[in-house]
RODO-100604 format. One record per residue (C-alpha): residue in three letters; residue number from 1; x, y, z. Coordinates in nm, 2 decimals, always signed. Example, Ala and Ser with C-alpha at 12.3 -4.5 7.8 and 13.67 -1.06 7.14 Angstrom:
(ALA; 1; (+1.23; -0.45; +0.78)) (SER; 2; (+1.37; -0.11; +0.71)) 
// end
This chain:
(MET; 1; (-0.40; +1.78; +0.12)) (THR; 2; (-0.38; +2.16; +0.03)) (GLY; 3; (-0.52; +2.38; -0.25)) (PRO; 4; (-0.33; +2.52; -0.52)) (THR; 5; (-0.13; +2.87; -0.48)) (PRO; 6; (-0.20; +3.16; -0.75)) (ASP; 7; (+0.11; +3.15; -1.02)) (ALA; 8; (+0.32; +3.43; -1.10)) (GLU; 9; (+0.07; +3.59; -1.33)) (GLY; 10; (-0.19; +3.60; -1.00)) (ASN; 11; (-0.42; +3.31; -1.21)) (GLY; 12; (-0.44; +3.08; -0.93)) (GLY; 13; (-0.81; +3.08; -0.99)) (ILE; 14; (-0.77; +2.96; -1.32)) (ALA; 15; (-0.50; +2.69; -1.23)) (ALA; 16; (-0.72; +2.58; -0.97)) (ALA; 17; (-1.01; +2.53; -1.19)) (GLU; 18; (-0.80; +2.34; -1.43)) (GLN; 19; (-0.67; +2.12; -1.17)) (GLU; 20; (-0.99; +2.01; -1.05)) (LEU; 21; (-1.14; +1.96; -1.44)) (ALA; 22; (-0.84; +1.71; -1.45)) (LEU; 23; (-0.93; +1.55; -1.12)) (HIS; 24; (-1.28; +1.52; -1.25)) (ARG; 25; (-1.18; +1.37; -1.62)) (HIS; 26; (-0.98; +1.10; -1.44)) (LEU; 27; (-1.24; +1.00; -1.18)) (MET; 28; (-1.53; +0.98; -1.39)) (ARG; 29; (-1.37; +0.68; -1.56)) (PHE; 30; (-1.54; +0.52; -1.29)) (GLY; 31; (-1.85; +0.53; -1.45)) (GLU; 32; (-1.73; +0.45; -1.78)) (ALA; 33; (-1.65; +0.11; -1.67)) (GLU; 34; (-1.81; -0.19; -1.88)) (SER; 35; (-1.94; -0.34; -1.54)) (ARG; 36; (-2.16; -0.01; -1.48)) (VAL; 37; (-2.51; -0.11; -1.46)) (ALA; 38; (-2.68; +0.20; -1.40)) (PRO; 39; (-2.65; +0.58; -1.52)) (VAL; 40; (-2.39; +0.78; -1.30)) (TRP; 41; (-2.58; +0.96; -1.06)) (SER; 42; (-2.46; +1.30; -1.04)) (SER; 43; (-2.52; +1.62; -0.82)) (ALA; 44; (-2.32; +1.97; -0.76)) (GLY; 45; (-2.38; +2.15; -0.46)) (THR; 46; (-2.53; +1.86; -0.28)) (SER; 47; (-2.55; +1.74; +0.09)) (VAL; 48; (-2.44; +1.40; +0.24)) (PRO; 49; (-2.82; +1.30; +0.32)) (ALA; 50; (-2.90; +1.35; -0.04)) (VAL; 51; (-2.61; +1.12; -0.12)) (ALA; 52; (-2.69; +0.88; +0.12)) (GLY; 53; (-3.07; +0.84; +0.02)) (HIS; 54; (-2.95; +0.78; -0.34)) (LEU; 55; (-2.74; +0.49; -0.22)) (ALA; 56; (-3.03; +0.36; -0.01)) (ARG; 57; (-3.26; +0.35; -0.31)) (LEU; 58; (-3.02; +0.22; -0.53)) (TRP; 59; (-3.09; -0.12; -0.42)) (SER; 60; (-3.41; -0.13; -0.25)) (VAL; 61; (-3.57; -0.43; -0.38)) (GLN; 62; (-3.91; -0.52; -0.43)) (VAL; 63; (-4.11; -0.81; -0.50)) (GLU; 64; (-4.39; -0.80; -0.76)) (GLY; 65; (-4.55; -1.17; -0.76)) (ASP; 66; (-4.25; -1.39; -0.90)) (ARG; 67; (-4.05; -1.09; -1.06)) (VAL; 68; (-3.78; -0.93; -0.86)) (VAL; 69; (-3.73; -0.57; -0.96)) (THR; 70; (-3.59; -0.23; -0.81)) (GLU; 71; (-3.63; +0.13; -0.84)) (LYS; 72; (-3.31; +0.11; -1.08)) (GLY; 73; (-3.40; -0.17; -1.26)) (LEU; 74; (-3.11; -0.36; -1.09)) (PRO; 75; (-3.20; -0.73; -1.03)) (HIS; 76; (-2.89; -0.79; -0.85)) (ALA; 77; (-2.84; -0.70; -0.45)) (ARG; 78; (-2.53; -0.54; -0.36)) (ALA; 79; (-2.28; -0.76; -0.22)) (SER; 80; (-2.02; -0.54; -0.03)) (VAL; 81; (-1.80; -0.68; +0.22)) (LEU; 82; (-1.62; -0.37; +0.32)) (ASN; 83; (-1.59; +0.00; +0.34)) (LEU; 84; (-1.28; +0.15; +0.16)) (ILE; 85; (-1.24; +0.53; +0.22)) (VAL; 86; (-0.96; +0.65; -0.03)) (THR; 87; (-0.78; +1.01; -0.09)) (VAL; 88; (-0.70; +1.18; -0.40)) (PRO; 89; (-0.49; +1.50; -0.39)) (ASP; 90; (-0.42; +1.52; -0.73)) (ALA; 91; (-0.48; +1.40; -1.10)) (VAL; 92; (-0.19; +1.16; -1.05)) (ALA; 93; (-0.31; +0.99; -0.76)) (ALA; 94; (-0.63; +0.97; -0.94)) (GLU; 95; (-0.52; +0.78; -1.25)) (ARG; 96; (-0.36; +0.54; -1.01)) (VAL; 97; (-0.69; +0.51; -0.82)) (VAL; 98; (-0.90; +0.45; -1.10)) (GLN; 99; (-0.69; +0.15; -1.24)) (THR; 100; (-0.66; +0.00; -0.90)) (LEU; 101; (-1.01; +0.02; -0.80)) (SER; 102; (-1.13; -0.09; -1.11)) (GLY; 103; (-0.91; -0.43; -1.09)) (LEU; 104; (-1.07; -0.45; -0.72)) (GLY; 105; (-1.40; -0.48; -0.77)) (PHE; 106; (-1.51; -0.85; -0.81)) (ARG; 107; (-1.23; -0.95; -0.56)) (HIS; 108; (-1.35; -0.76; -0.29)) (PRO; 109; (-1.70; -0.55; -0.35)) (SER; 110; (-1.68; -0.27; -0.15)) (ARG; 111; (-1.85; +0.06; -0.08)) (ALA; 112; (-1.57; +0.29; -0.21)) (LEU; 113; (-1.57; +0.66; -0.11)) (VAL; 114; (-1.31; +0.86; -0.30)) (LEU; 115; (-1.24; +1.19; -0.13)) (VAL; 116; (-1.10; +1.49; -0.33)) (ALA; 117; (-1.05; +1.77; -0.05)) (ASP; 118; (-1.01; +2.17; -0.10)) (PRO; 119; (-1.00; +2.30; +0.24)) (ASN; 120; (-0.88; +2.64; +0.07)) (ALA; 121; (-1.16; +2.69; -0.12)) (THR; 122; (-1.36; +3.02; -0.03)) (GLU; 123; (-1.70; +2.86; -0.03)) (SER; 124; (-1.80; +2.55; +0.14)) (SER; 125; (-1.97; +2.27; -0.10)) (LEU; 126; (-2.03; +1.90; -0.17)) (ASP; 127; (-2.03; +1.76; -0.53)) (ALA; 128; (-2.10; +1.39; -0.57)) (SER; 129; (-2.13; +1.10; -0.81)) (VAL; 130; (-2.23; +0.74; -0.77)) (SER; 131; (-2.18; +0.46; -1.01)) (ALA; 132; (-2.30; +0.10; -0.95)) (HIS; 133; (-2.11; -0.21; -1.09)) (CYS; 134; (-2.18; -0.57; -1.10)) (GLN; 135; (-1.94; -0.84; -1.22)) (PRO; 136; (-2.00; -1.21; -1.26)) (SER; 137; (-1.86; -1.40; -0.96)) (ASN; 138; (-1.85; -1.74; -1.13)) (GLY; 139; (-1.97; -1.93; -1.42)) (ASP; 140; (-2.35; -1.97; -1.28)) (GLY; 141; (-2.44; -1.63; -1.37)) (ASP; 142; (-2.37; -1.49; -1.00)) (GLN; 143; (-2.30; -1.15; -1.00)) (VAL; 144; (-2.13; -0.91; -0.72)) (CYS; 145; (-2.25; -0.58; -0.70)) (TYR; 146; (-2.07; -0.26; -0.57)) (GLU; 147; (-2.08; +0.12; -0.55)) (GLU; 148; (-1.80; +0.40; -0.60)) (VAL; 149; (-1.88; +0.71; -0.48)) (VAL; 150; (-1.67; +1.03; -0.56)) (LEU; 151; (-1.71; +1.34; -0.30)) (THR; 152; (-1.53; +1.66; -0.41)) (VAL; 153; (-1.56; +1.83; -0.06)) (ARG; 154; (-1.44; +2.21; -0.05)) (GLY; 155; (-1.41; +2.46; +0.23)) (GLU; 156; (-1.45; +2.44; +0.59)) (ALA; 157; (-1.64; +2.11; +0.56)) (ALA; 158; (-1.31; +1.94; +0.38)) (GLY; 159; (-1.16; +2.02; +0.72)) (HIS; 160; (-1.43; +1.75; +0.87)) (LEU; 161; (-1.41; +1.46; +0.65)) (ASP; 162; (-1.52; +1.22; +0.92)) (GLY; 163; (-1.84; +1.39; +0.95)) (ILE; 164; (-1.85; +1.37; +0.58)) (VAL; 165; (-1.79; +0.99; +0.52)) (ALA; 166; (-1.96; +0.82; +0.85)) (PRO; 167; (-2.30; +0.86; +0.75)) (LEU; 168; (-2.22; +0.71; +0.38)) (LEU; 169; (-2.04; +0.39; +0.55)) (ILE; 170; (-2.24; +0.07; +0.55)) (HIS; 171; (-2.26; -0.02; +0.94)) (ASP; 172; (-2.13; -0.35; +1.07)) (LEU; 173; (-1.86; -0.40; +0.78)) (PRO; 174; (-1.50; -0.30; +0.83)) (THR; 175; (-1.37; -0.01; +0.75)) (HIS; 176; (-1.02; +0.05; +0.55)) (VAL; 177; (-0.88; +0.37; +0.45)) (TRP; 178; (-0.61; +0.37; +0.19)) (TRP; 179; (-0.40; +0.63; +0.15)) (PRO; 180; (-0.19; +0.66; -0.20)) (GLY; 181; (+0.09; +0.85; -0.21)) (ASP; 182; (+0.35; +1.02; +0.05)) (PRO; 183; (+0.04; +1.06; +0.39)) (PRO; 184; (+0.05; +1.38; +0.57)) (PHE; 185; (+0.08; +1.23; +0.90)) (ALA; 186; (+0.07; +1.58; +1.06)) (ASP; 187; (-0.25; +1.66; +0.90)) (GLY; 188; (-0.56; +1.70; +1.10)) (THR; 189; (-0.76; +1.50; +0.81)) (PHE; 190; (-0.52; +1.22; +0.82)) (ASP; 191; (-0.61; +1.19; +1.17)) (GLN; 192; (-0.99; +1.21; +1.13)) (LEU; 193; (-0.99; +0.94; +0.87)) (VAL; 194; (-0.75; +0.70; +1.12)) (GLU; 195; (-1.01; +0.75; +1.38)) (VAL; 196; (-1.29; +0.62; +1.14)) (ALA; 197; (-1.05; +0.33; +1.00)) (ASP; 198; (-1.04; -0.02; +1.15)) (ARG; 199; (-0.73; -0.03; +0.92)) (VAL; 200; (-0.50; +0.19; +0.72)) (ILE; 201; (-0.33; +0.10; +0.41)) (LEU; 202; (-0.03; +0.30; +0.27)) (ASP; 203; (+0.26; +0.20; +0.08)) (SER; 204; (+0.60; +0.30; +0.22)) (ALA; 205; (+0.78; +0.31; -0.11)) (ASP; 206; (+0.57; +0.64; -0.16)) (PHE; 207; (+0.76; +0.78; +0.15)) (ARG; 208; (+0.96; +1.09; +0.05)) (ASP; 209; (+1.13; +1.07; +0.42)) (LEU; 210; (+1.12; +0.68; +0.49)) (LEU; 211; (+1.26; +0.76; +0.82)) (LEU; 212; (+1.00; +0.93; +0.93)) (GLY; 213; (+0.73; +0.75; +0.79)) (LEU; 214; (+0.84; +0.43; +0.97)) (ARG; 215; (+0.85; +0.60; +1.31)) (ARG; 216; (+0.50; +0.76; +1.24)) (LEU; 217; (+0.36; +0.37; +1.15)) (THR; 218; (+0.49; +0.26; +1.46)) (THR; 219; (+0.29; +0.48; +1.66)) (LEU; 220; (+0.00; +0.43; +1.41)) (ARG; 221; (-0.01; +0.06; +1.48)) (ARG; 222; (-0.11; +0.15; +1.85)) (ARG; 223; (-0.43; +0.33; +1.70)) (SER; 224; (-0.55; +0.09; +1.43)) (GLY; 225; (-0.43; -0.20; +1.20)) (ILE; 226; (-0.17; -0.10; +0.94)) (GLY; 227; (-0.15; -0.24; +0.57)) (ASP; 228; (+0.18; -0.17; +0.36)) (LEU; 229; (+0.18; -0.26; +0.00)) (SER; 230; (+0.60; -0.29; +0.01)) (TRP; 231; (+0.54; -0.55; +0.29)) (ARG; 232; (+0.33; -0.74; +0.04)) (ARG; 233; (+0.56; -0.71; -0.24)) (ILE; 234; (+0.85; -0.85; -0.05)) (ALA; 235; (+0.64; -1.17; +0.05)) (TRP; 236; (+0.78; -1.36; -0.22)) (TRP; 237; (+1.15; -1.29; -0.12)) (GLN; 238; (+1.05; -1.41; +0.22)) (GLU; 239; (+0.90; -1.72; +0.08)) (LEU; 240; (+1.24; -1.80; -0.10)) (SER; 241; (+1.46; -1.69; +0.15)) (ALA; 242; (+1.29; -1.93; +0.43)) (GLN; 243; (+1.28; -2.24; +0.18)) (PHE; 244; (+1.65; -2.28; +0.18)) (PHE; 245; (+1.62; -2.33; +0.59)) (ASP; 246; (+1.33; -2.60; +0.53)) (ALA; 247; (+1.62; -2.86; +0.50)) (PRO; 248; (+1.73; -3.00; +0.83)) (ARG; 249; (+2.11; -2.98; +0.69)) (PHE; 250; (+2.09; -2.61; +0.62)) (ARG; 251; (+1.88; -2.51; +0.94)) (ARG; 252; (+2.19; -2.52; +1.12)) (TYR; 253; (+2.34; -2.24; +0.95)) (LEU; 254; (+2.05; -2.01; +1.05)) (PRO; 255; (+2.20; -1.87; +1.40)) (ASN; 256; (+2.54; -1.83; +1.24)) (LEU; 257; (+2.45; -1.62; +0.96)) (ASN; 258; (+2.71; -1.34; +0.97)) (ARG; 259; (+2.64; -1.15; +0.63)) (ILE; 260; (+2.32; -1.03; +0.46)) (ARG; 261; (+2.38; -0.83; +0.13)) (VAL; 262; (+2.07; -0.67; -0.01)) (ARG; 263; (+2.03; -0.52; -0.33)) (TYR; 264; (+1.73; -0.33; -0.50)) (ALA; 265; (+1.66; -0.15; -0.84)) (ARG; 266; (+1.79; +0.22; -0.78)) (PRO; 267; (+1.54; +0.50; -0.93)) (ALA; 268; (+1.70; +0.73; -1.16)) (GLY; 269; (+1.70; +1.05; -1.02)) (GLY; 270; (+1.45; +0.94; -0.78)) (GLU; 271; (+1.32; +1.19; -0.47)) (GLY; 272; (+1.33; +1.07; -0.12)) (THR; 273; (+1.44; +0.77; +0.05)) (GLY; 274; (+1.14; +0.56; -0.04)) (CYS; 275; (+1.29; +0.31; -0.28)) (LEU; 276; (+1.49; +0.20; +0.02)) (ALA; 277; (+1.16; +0.05; +0.18)) (GLN; 278; (+1.14; -0.31; +0.02)) (ALA; 279; (+1.51; -0.34; +0.13)) (MET; 280; (+1.47; -0.22; +0.50)) (LEU; 281; (+1.16; -0.40; +0.55)) (TYR; 282; (+1.33; -0.71; +0.42)) (ALA; 283; (+1.65; -0.65; +0.67)) (GLY; 284; (+1.41; -0.58; +0.93)) (TRP; 285; (+1.23; -0.90; +0.90)) (VAL; 286; (+1.55; -1.09; +0.88)) (ALA; 287; (+1.67; -0.91; +1.19)) (SER; 288; (+1.35; -0.99; +1.39)) (ARG; 289; (+1.32; -1.33; +1.34)) (LEU; 290; (+1.67; -1.39; +1.45)) (ASP; 291; (+1.67; -1.15; +1.72)) (TRP; 292; (+1.94; -0.94; +1.59)) (ARG; 293; (+2.00; -0.58; +1.73)) (ARG; 294; (+2.19; -0.27; +1.58)) (HIS; 295; (+2.55; -0.27; +1.72)) (ALA; 296; (+2.73; -0.01; +1.49)) (THR; 297; (+2.72; +0.19; +1.17)) (ALA; 298; (+2.99; +0.08; +0.90)) (GLU; 299; (+2.93; +0.33; +0.65)) (PRO; 300; (+2.64; +0.55; +0.68)) (LEU; 301; (+2.37; +0.62; +0.41)) (ARG; 302; (+2.49; +0.76; +0.10)) (ASP; 303; (+2.32; +0.76; -0.22)) (GLY; 304; (+2.11; +0.49; -0.10)) (ASP; 305; (+2.36; +0.25; +0.00)) (LEU; 306; (+2.44; +0.16; +0.36)) (ARG; 307; (+2.65; -0.08; +0.59)) (LEU; 308; (+2.56; -0.15; +0.96)) (VAL; 309; (+2.71; -0.39; +1.20)) (LEU; 310; (+2.44; -0.60; +1.34)) (GLU; 311; (+2.47; -0.81; +1.71)) (GLY; 312; (+2.35; -1.15; +1.62)) (LYS; 313; (+2.34; -1.43; +1.87)) (TYR; 314; (+2.62; -1.62; +1.81)) (ALA; 315; (+2.81; -1.38; +1.57)) (MET; 316; (+2.86; -1.02; +1.46)) (VAL; 317; (+2.64; -0.96; +1.14)) (ASP; 318; (+2.72; -0.73; +0.83)) (LEU; 319; (+2.42; -0.58; +0.70)) (ASP; 320; (+2.51; -0.44; +0.37)) (VAL; 321; (+2.21; -0.28; +0.13)) (ALA; 322; (+2.27; -0.10; -0.19)) (GLY; 323; (+2.10; +0.00; -0.50)) (VAL; 324; (+2.19; -0.13; -0.82)) (GLU; 325; (+2.08; -0.08; -1.23)) (ALA; 326; (+1.85; -0.35; -1.27)) (PRO; 327; (+1.65; -0.31; -1.64)) (GLY; 328; (+1.31; -0.47; -1.64)) (VAL; 329; (+1.29; -0.43; -1.24)) (PRO; 330; (+1.07; -0.13; -1.08)) (ASP; 331; (+1.22; +0.09; -0.90)) (GLY; 332; (+1.28; +0.01; -0.54)) (GLU; 333; (+1.18; -0.35; -0.57)) (LEU; 334; (+1.49; -0.63; -0.47)) (VAL; 335; (+1.68; -0.74; -0.72)) (SER; 336; (+1.91; -0.98; -0.49)) (VAL; 337; (+1.97; -1.12; -0.17)) (HIS; 338; (+2.27; -1.33; -0.01)) (LEU; 339; (+2.26; -1.49; +0.28)) (GLN; 340; (+2.59; -1.60; +0.43)) (ALA; 341; (+2.69; -1.81; +0.73)) (ARG; 342; (+2.99; -1.98; +0.90)) (GLY; 343; (+2.95; -2.34; +1.00)) (GLU; 344; (+3.13; -2.64; +1.13)) (MET; 345; (+3.21; -2.75; +0.75)) (GLY; 346; (+3.32; -2.39; +0.66)) (ALA; 347; (+3.13; -2.06; +0.50)) (ALA; 348; (+2.81; -2.09; +0.34)) (GLU; 349; (+2.62; -1.90; +0.10)) (PHE; 350; (+2.21; -1.86; +0.00)) (ILE; 351; (+2.13; -1.67; -0.31)) (VAL; 352; (+1.82; -1.58; -0.45)) (ASP; 353; (+1.93; -1.35; -0.77)) (ARG; 354; (+1.65; -1.17; -0.93)) (GLU; 355; (+1.66; -1.08; -1.36)) (ARG; 356; (+1.34; -0.92; -1.45)) (ASP; 357; (+1.07; -1.15; -1.36)) (GLU; 358; (+1.27; -1.46; -1.31)) (ALA; 359; (+1.48; -1.56; -1.00)) (VAL; 360; (+1.77; -1.80; -0.96)) (MET; 361; (+1.78; -1.98; -0.64)) (ALA; 362; (+2.12; -2.12; -0.55)) (SER; 363; (+2.34; -2.24; -0.23)) (ASN; 364; (+2.67; -2.32; -0.15)) (ALA; 365; (+2.70; -2.51; +0.18)) (ASP; 366; (+2.88; -2.84; +0.31)) (GLY; 367; (+3.16; -2.79; +0.02)) (MET; 368; (+2.87; -2.85; -0.27)) (THR; 369; (+2.75; -2.59; -0.46)) (ALA; 370; (+2.37; -2.66; -0.57)) (LEU; 371; (+2.18; -2.50; -0.84)) (LEU; 372; (+1.81; -2.56; -0.70)) (ARG; 373; (+1.62; -2.41; -0.94)) (ARG; 374; (+1.47; -2.13; -1.16)) (VAL; 375; (+1.15; -1.98; -1.01)) (ARG; 376; (+0.92; -1.79; -1.20)) (MET; 377; (+0.82; -1.43; -1.07)) (GLU; 378; (+0.47; -1.35; -1.10)) (PRO; 379; (+0.42; -0.96; -1.04)) (GLN; 380; (+0.12; -0.85; -0.89)) (THR; 381; (-0.06; -0.56; -0.98)) (GLU; 382; (-0.11; -0.29; -0.75)) (SER; 383; (-0.52; -0.42; -0.75)) (GLU; 384; (-0.38; -0.75; -0.64)) (LEU; 385; (-0.15; -0.60; -0.33)) (LEU; 386; (-0.44; -0.41; -0.21)) (ALA; 387; (-0.69; -0.72; -0.26)) (GLY; 388; (-0.40; -0.92; -0.02)) (THR; 389; (-0.39; -0.65; +0.19)) (LEU; 390; (-0.75; -0.58; +0.27)) (VAL; 391; (-0.83; -0.98; +0.36)) (ALA; 392; (-0.50; -1.02; +0.60)) (GLU; 393; (-0.53; -0.98; +0.96)) (ALA; 394; (-0.56; -0.63; +1.10)) (ARG; 395; (-0.26; -0.68; +1.33)) (ASP; 396; (+0.04; -0.85; +1.19)) (PRO; 397; (+0.31; -0.91; +1.46)) (VAL; 398; (+0.58; -1.01; +1.20)) (TYR; 399; (+0.52; -0.70; +1.00)) (GLU; 400; (+0.54; -0.48; +1.32)) (ALA; 401; (+0.84; -0.59; +1.43)) (ALA; 402; (+1.01; -0.58; +1.10)) (LEU; 403; (+0.89; -0.21; +1.09)) (ARG; 404; (+1.05; -0.13; +1.41)) (ALA; 405; (+1.40; -0.29; +1.32)) (ALA; 406; (+1.37; -0.09; +1.01)) (ALA; 407; (+1.31; +0.23; +1.15)) (VAL; 408; (+1.61; +0.16; +1.41)) (PHE; 409; (+1.82; +0.04; +1.14)) (LEU; 410; (+1.79; +0.34; +0.88)) (ALA; 411; (+1.79; +0.57; +1.17)) (ALA; 412; (+2.15; +0.43; +1.25)) (ALA; 413; (+2.25; +0.46; +0.89)) (ARG; 414; (+2.13; +0.84; +0.89)) (GLY; 415; (+2.35; +0.91; +1.18)) (GLY; 416; (+2.35; +1.18; +1.47)) (GLU; 417; (+1.96; +1.10; +1.50)) (ASP; 418; (+1.76; +0.94; +1.78)) (GLU; 419; (+1.79; +0.58; +1.71)) (GLY; 420; (+1.46; +0.51; +1.90)) 
// end
């Protein structure tokens, strides 16, 4: 996270102030939520002990006779199940974080520490705001309560974020770091937060350079658990694909798959290769489950399309990935998957085609064409994706295998690079 540079007229200070004000306005929406149960506590030029002290007093409970009271008048106890550290580099990320965390609280109440770091500021300082929230957990009137802490760290202190957040974490609870946007893998600040975390949550669709990002993740997994929101997005496709082969008469086609055709929603003029994330993770998942290996590049990566030849157990496999126009489907999301195989009775094909929020599952095998069913897709919000990632196992060997395969395939498609 780097600070702004002066504009052509030398108004860098004004631009910086305007950016910080925009960030502040976005993040203060935390305190405006209907779930807020106490006035927002804010302090400019404060200290970590002062913030920690306020958090400790916020939920301190005293019993007077038959009444339960607190210093802040909050009759409910905090019910955090984890620590969540979030970085916010700009106002766009701030808007995303506010929307996502606002939908997360009652599912996974956490002590959320939202960090805005400006290491280029001339003076070192810390501004903080704390908001407390409670939401009903069931129809019995029980509530879950949690805090959201926004920290703006400037100057030298911004180079030591681990020292800022460590005293504010709830001990004995797991700590997750969510980094929305393209992570600065080479930045020391990123490394510091990785060391604090039990798990790092990213979205590979945010990577400008997908191959670099996938390779960094294969290294990162040795230091902490990884959560990838793009991986959760393809869970629906994985489930539907696997359902074909629940039928014993179709299962025999699995070892003989010889073509996999994946289509995704091509972004209009989008930057970077992150739009390929879901398609490559899906291909990596199938390949790693069936022990396929890269063999040759049929068509190198160009404009988001690629073709590879993979070596299967009994046959060579044609992997064909391409972007298509898909009205109503978010950029980068999968649009169709076609799996083809050879068998004793001839060729077979297993198809999942999506149109907006509905998919058709069909098979053509054993000389028969069968329309299995139409399936309604319930798109998940980022809050739901994040919630699912927070409760998943810290280490997912299936994801890690798919990640390695996806990185190898993408390197082969780009050509002339070390393919790992």
